[in-house]
N, C-alpha and C positions, 0 to 999 in steps of 0.2 A: 504494500500499499504506499501511496505517497505520504510524505510528511508535510505536504502543503494543506494548510486548514481549508474546509469547504467554504469558509467565507471568502477565500481568495479566488474562487471560481468566478466565471463571467456572471455579471449581473446586469439589469437594465439600468441605464443612466437615468437619474431623477429629472422630471420636468420642472421648469422654472417659467410659468407663463408659457410663451410660445417658443422658448428656447430651452435647449438642453444645458445643464450645468455639467461641464466636463471637469472632473478632478485632475489636479496636476499629476503628472506621471511619477513623481518621486516616491509615493508610497509603494507603487507597484514595483519600481526599479529597486527599492530597497530589498524586496523579497528575493531578488536574485541573489543577494548575499548568503541566503540559507538553502538555495537549490544545490542538490548534490547529482541529481540525474536528469537525463534528458526530458523524461516524462514531467518533471517539474518545471523545467523551463518552458515547455509547451503549455503548461497551465498559465503561467505568467503571461506568455506570448497571447494566448487566447483571450485573456482579460483586456490586455492592452489593445488587441484587434477590436474587441467588442465596444471599448471605449473610444475606438476611432484615433488611437495614439500610437499605433504600431509604426506610423511613418514618422513620428517625432524623432529628430536626430539623436536626442539623448537615449530614447529607448532603443533605437537600433543599435547604437554604439556599446550600450551597456550589454545587451543580448549577445551582440557579436563578440565582445572580449571574453565574456564568460563562457561562451561556447567554443571559442578559438583557443585561448591560452591559460585559462584557469585549471586548476587541478582536476575539475571535473569536465574537461574539454570534450566535445564531440564534434569532430571536424565535418561530418556529413550534415549535422544540423546547423553548424556555423556557416556551411555554404548556402543552405537554404535561407537563413536569415540575410545573409549578404545579397542573395538574389531578390529580396524585397526592396532593396534601396535602387531606385531607378538611375540615381546618378551619384555613385559612391565617390567619396573624396579619398585624398591621399592616406588619411588615418585608417579609414575602413580598409583600403587595400593593404596597408601595412600590418594591420592586425591578422587578417586572413592569411597573408603570405607567411607571417610568423607562425601561425598555427599549422600550416602545411609543412614548413620546415621543421617542425617538431613532430609530425605525424609519420605514419607509415608510407605516406606518398608524397615525399618531398618534391618529385617531378612536377606536381600540380602547382607549386609555389613558382616555378618558372614560367608555367602557361599563364598564370594569373598575372605575373609581372609583365609580360607582353601584352595582355589585355589592359593593364594599366597605362602602359605607354600609348595605347590608341584612345584613351580617355582624356579628353580636354579638360576635365574637372579635376584631374589628379596628376601630380608631378612627383616622381621619386626623389626622396631625400636622404639624409644620412642614416634614417632609420630603416629605409627600404633595402638598400644594397647589401648590408650585413647578412640578412636572412635569406636573400636571393643567392648569394654566394655560398652560404652554408648548405643551401639545397643543391647547389651545382657541385659541391664538394662530395655530398652523400652519394649522389648518382654518377659522379665522375664525368660530369658534363663539361668537358675541357673547352671546347669551342664556344659553348653558349657562356661560360664563365669569362673567356676573353672578351666576348661581345659586352658583357656587363662591365668589364673593366674599362672598356671603351667609353660607355655611358658614364661612368664614375668621373672619367676626365671631363667629358662633355659638360657634365652638370656642376663642374667646379668643386668636386669633393675629394680630389686625389691627396689633399692634405689632411683629411679628416682621419684622425688617430683610429677611431673604431672601424672605419672602412678600410684603412690600410691594413689593420690586424686581420681583419676578415679576408682580404686579398692574400695576405701570407699564409693563412690557414688553407685557403683554397687551392693556391698553386702547389703547396706541399702535399695536400691530400691527394692531389692528381698526378703527383710524381714529377712535377715540373719545378724542381727545387731551385734551378737557376733564376726563375722569374720571381720566386719567392724572396730569394736573397736580394734581387734588384729592388723590390719594393721595400724591403726592410732598409736597405742602404740610403733610401731617399727620405727616410723618417727622420726629422729633425730632433725630436725628443722621444725616442722609443720608450714605452713603459715595460713593466714586467711581463705583460701579455705579449708584447711584441718580441721580446727576447725569447720567451718560452715557446712562441709559435715557431720561430726560426730554427731554434735548437731542436725542437721536436721534429721538424720536417727533416733537418739533416740527419737526425738519429734514424728515422723511418726510412730515409733513402740510402742508408748505409755508410753516410759520411760522418763516421762518428769522430775521427780525429779533428775534422773541421768543425764539428759541434762542441769539441772540448776547446778548441781555440776561441771560438765564440763565447763559450761559458766562462773562460778566463777573462775575457773583456767586460764581462756583464758587471755593472757598478753594484747592483744589489740582487741577490738570488733569493728565489723562493724554494719551499719544499718541492714544488712541481719541477723546478729546474734541475735540482739534485736528483730527483727520482727518475727523471726522463734520461738523463745522461748515465746513470748507473745501469738502467735497462738497457741502454745502448750498447754499453761495453759487454753485458751479459749476452746479448743477441749475437755478438760476433765471437764470443768464446773468451774474452779477456776477463775473467773473473778476478784476477788479482787486481787489475786496475779498477773494477767495479768495487772490490772490498776497500781499496785504499780511499776511494771517494766516500764510501759508506761509513769508514772510521772518521773521516774529517768532518762529517755532518753534525750539526747541532739540532737538537729538538726533532729527531727523527719520529716520523709518524708510523702507522701501521703499514702504509704503502711502501714505505723505505725498507723496512724489515721484511715483509712479504716478498718484495722484488729480490732481495739478496737471497732469502731462503729458497725461493723459487729457481734462482739461477743455480744454486748448489744441487737441488733436487733434480732439475732438468739435465745437469752433467753427471748424475750418478754419484755425487759426493755427499753421501748421506751422513758421513761422520761431521763434516763442516756444518750441514744444516741442522744436525742435532745441537751442536754447540750453540749456534746462534739462536736456535729455538729456545734453549734453556736460558740464554742470556735476555731473550726479549722480555720486556715488562708484561706481567699478567694482564694489566688493565687494558692493553691495547691489542692483545691477540684476538683475533675475530675468526670467523668461520673459515676465510680463506687461508688463514695460517694453519689452521688445523687440517683443512683439506690438502694442502701442499704437503704436509708430513704424511698423512694417510696414503696419499698417491705414491710418494717416494718409498715407503715402507712395503706398499702393495707391488710395486715394481721389483722390489728386491725378495719378494716372497716372505717378508718378515711379518706375518700375520699377527703374531702376539703383540707386536709393537703397534699395530693397528688398533687393537682393542685398548692398549694403554692410552692412545691418544683419544679414544672415545671417552674415557674416563676424564680427560681433561675437558673435553667438550661439554660433558655433563656438568662439571664443577663450575665451567664458565657460563653455564646456562645459555650456549649459543644455540640457535635454531638450525638444525640440520637441514640441508637440501638433499635432493635426490642423489647427487654425487656421493655425499657423504654416507648416506643410508645404504646404496649399492655397495660401496667400497667396504663398509662394515660388515654387510651381510656376506660378501664374498670371502672375508676373513673368517667369519663364523662357520661358513661352509668348509673351509680347509681345516679348521682346528676342531670341527665337530662341536662348537660352543653353542649348544642348543638354547641355554638360558639367556645369553646375549641376544641371540636372534630372535626369541620370543619377546625380549624386551624391546627390541627394535620394531616388531610387529605391533606391540602395544602403543609404542610413541606414534607409529604411523596412524593408527586408529584415533588416538586422543587428539593429534594435531590435524585430522582430516585431510591427510596428504592423499592426493590422488594416486591410485596404484595404476599406473600405465604398463605398457608391455615390458618396458625395461626393469621396473622395480618389482612387478609381479614375478617375472622370470627369475629374479634374485632371490626372491622369498621361496620360490619353488625349489630352487637349487640348494638353498639352505637347509630347508626341512628334509629334502631327500638325503642330501649328504650327512645329516645328522640321524638318519635312519627312520624318520618318521614319514613314509610315503602317504598315509592317510591325511596328514595336514598339508602335504605337497599337492596332493590331488584336490583338496578343498581350495586351496588357494588358486590353483589352476582354474577350477570350475567357477570361481567367483570373479575372474578376470573378465572385463567387458571388452578390452582390446587384446587380441593376441595375434602376434606377428609370427613369422616362421621361426624366428629364435625361440619364442615361448613354446611352440608345438615341439621343437627339436629338444628342448630342454626336458620336458614331461616324457617324450618318447625314450630319450637316453637314460633318465632316471628309472623309468619303469623297468627297462632292459637290464640295468645293472643290479636291480634288486631282485632279478629273477622272473619278473612279470613279462616274459616275452611276448605271449598271445596278446596281453593287454596292450603292450607297446605297439604291435601291429594293428590292433583294432583302433588305437588312437590315431595312428597313420591314416586309416580310412576315414575317421572323423575329420581330420585335417583336410582331406582332399574334397570332402563335402562343404567346406567353407570356401572353396575356390583359392586356397592359398597354395601356390606351386612349391613343390619340395626342391630343396637345393642339395649340394653335394653333402652337406653336414647331416641332413635328414636321412640320407642313405647310409651314412656312416653309423648314425644312431641305430638304425634299423638292422643293419648287419651285426652291430654289437649286441643288440637284444637277442638275435638268432643265436649268436655265439654263446652268450651266458645262459640260454635256455636249450641249447642243442638242437635248434630247428634247422637242419641241414637243408632240407628241400626248400623251405621259406627263404633262406638265406641265398640259396642259387637263384631263386625266382627273383628277388629283389636286386641282386648283383646284375642281372641280366636286364631288368626292367630300367635302371638308371639310364643305360646307354641307348637301348632300343626305343624306349618311349619318351623319355625326357631329354635325350641328347647330352647327357652329362657323362663325360669320360671318367672312368674310375682312376683314382689316384693310388698312391703307394699305400695310404692308410686303408683304403678300401680292400686293396689286395691283401694286406696284412690281417684284416678282420677275417676274410675269407679262408686264408691259410690256417689262422688259429682255429676257425670253426671246423674245418676239415680234420685238423689235428686232434682236436678235442673229441671228434667222432671216430678216431682211430683210422682215418682215410689218409695214412701217411703218403703213399704213392700218388694219390690224386693231388694231395698239397704240393709235393714235390714238382709235379707236372705243372701246376699253377704257376708256382714261383719261376720255373724255367721258361714258360711261355708268356709270363707277363712283361717281359722286357724290363724287368725290376729286379735284376739279379743281385743288385747291390744293396738290398734292403736287409739290414741286421735284424729288425724284429721279426720278419718273415723266417729268415733261417733260425733265429732264436727259438720261435714257436715249434718249428720242426724239430730242433734238437730237444726241447723240453718234452715233446710229445714221444720221441724216440726213447728218451731216458725212462719215461713213465711205462712204456710198453715193452721195454727191454729189447728194442731193435737196434742192436749195436752197429750193423751195417749202415743203416739210414742215420743214425747219430753220428758216425764218423764222417759221413759225407756232408752233414750240415755243419759239424764243427769245423771241418777244413775250410768251407766258405767263410765261417763266422770269423776264423783266426785271419784269414786273408784280408777281410774288410776291416776288422777292429782288433789288431793284435794285442792290445793293452786292456783288453776286457776280460778281467779275472774270472767273471762268472762262467763263461764258456769253458774254460780250463777245468774249473770245480766240477761241472756237470759231466764233462767228458772223463775225468778221473773217477768220478763216482760210478759211471757206467762201466769202466774198465773193472773196477773192483767187484762191482755186482756180477759181473760175467766171469770172475775168477782170473782175469788177466792183470795180476797185481803188479808185475813188472812195468806194464805200460802206464798203470795208474801213477806209480812212483815216478816214472819218466815224465808225465804230464806235470806233477807237482814240481819236480825239479826245473821244468821249463818256466813255471810261474815264478819260482824263487829267483831265477837267473834274471828275470826281467823285472824283478822288484814289484811283482804284482800282488795284490791282496784282494780277498772277497770284500765287497761292500756289505756292511751289516745291515740287516732288515730292521725296520723299525715299526712300531704301532703305537696308538696313543688312546686313552681313554679319559672321560671327564667324570670326576668324582667330586660332588659338592662344589661345583663351579671351577674346580682346578684341574687343568689338563696334565696327565701323567704320560710321559713318553718312554716307552721301553725299546731297548736296543738288544738284538739278539746275542751280540758279542759281549754284553755286560752282565754282571751278576745282580746288579740292583738298577732300579729305574731312574732314569733322569727325568727331573720334574721341571716343566716349563710353565 
């Protein structure tokens, strides 16, 4: 419902003899101060129209201002108000041009400006050109911007500082940094905006040293100046120079710290990022800071540290965005941290965060990898938006949990939604067949992907098929598939064949597979271990000792296996080679 009182709706004007008494427009115009929505503006407009005051200059001006440039702006409604003015003046044009420059259709500001030039009642002034140039910058309209520059000179505004700064920004945004510098050089008394604009343009164009030379000439620098140059050094990989500037700064703000931390994270220097994060004052840490650290830890697969940053987010009471939530859910998935994952889901519900395809898929993966397929299916079924990644996720997770037939049924549901499968979809299907021993179905989908959907199988698809055949004890068929796939250099495929040969005691096939594995990856200790165990099981102890000696001579060792379990919110990690658990 509207917040405008019923008393504000159109009423009949009171009669005074043979004449109507028209109330002055100010009371109705005052109502614009409390309008928040287009529907409320329209109620006031209706009252003004009813009273015959809609053409009043003050009425049109106030309506146009509020609908164009206020915090409740509606540019389409502003255009309709503008159209009511049969002969708009310069102010009206300026307001609507500014509104379009701030909207999602900045190109309309340029069209409106040309209309303004054709109107004898309006002449562009120093308030017109900056917003026209801003629109040209946004849509990279270089030629139009140059024409506007010519009109600036023609109207005698080439020495107006506001216009000059806008010209610098325009040329810099369009990559014509030489013209931006020429405009800057002609300014008699450049202000801090002028300096920042030309330095920012030089940095964005890759002329960081020239930007530094300009920076050193600058009489008075702002935080924007420092941050811009630091960012410039980071972009070209000169982190030491960036850090020197950072250390020289006084009164660093959150942008300064985040820029430097982001530089370290982007370069993979998480140690330096951690130190700076620890030194950063708590009161200026924001969500950008936390997201940078989360992103860095996630890249390094340091998922425990991701959850530690989550605790900092909670302590700072920062409002998490989708990037934060998805990153944390990914960490929960890898660590099987169900408690933290459930806390995130509760946070999503309490803060009424929309669960789109990306966020929904992250929740599905988290619950599935924490072993709760029921919750994973519940989340998937509640998702209003499902893309191919969401379907791939549920098919994959059903498959790895042993629900092969359900995974195939889910694929059929996917096809009914007219979402075409991709290469990952078929990889998930083959994986599901592998885990459930569905050999015939696996062969069917392996053939279907190329014959019906035109998707060429990759090494991962062949690997799944080889593993599926090996698990079904079809070693000869698996060997033929490897040799006819033109992917003889696949370590996983030969590894699957070796593992199956060991399980079935097929020494001849095992030796054949091991030979190829050692040729491809002679420094993988696991191959030697399996081959040695095969020889021992077959009674060929001398050969087993010989293989072990080959391992020692090359300094190889078996990589210990690990597993983890969560107890009372603490993840305990166990290693095969140790006598006691490592706790993380």
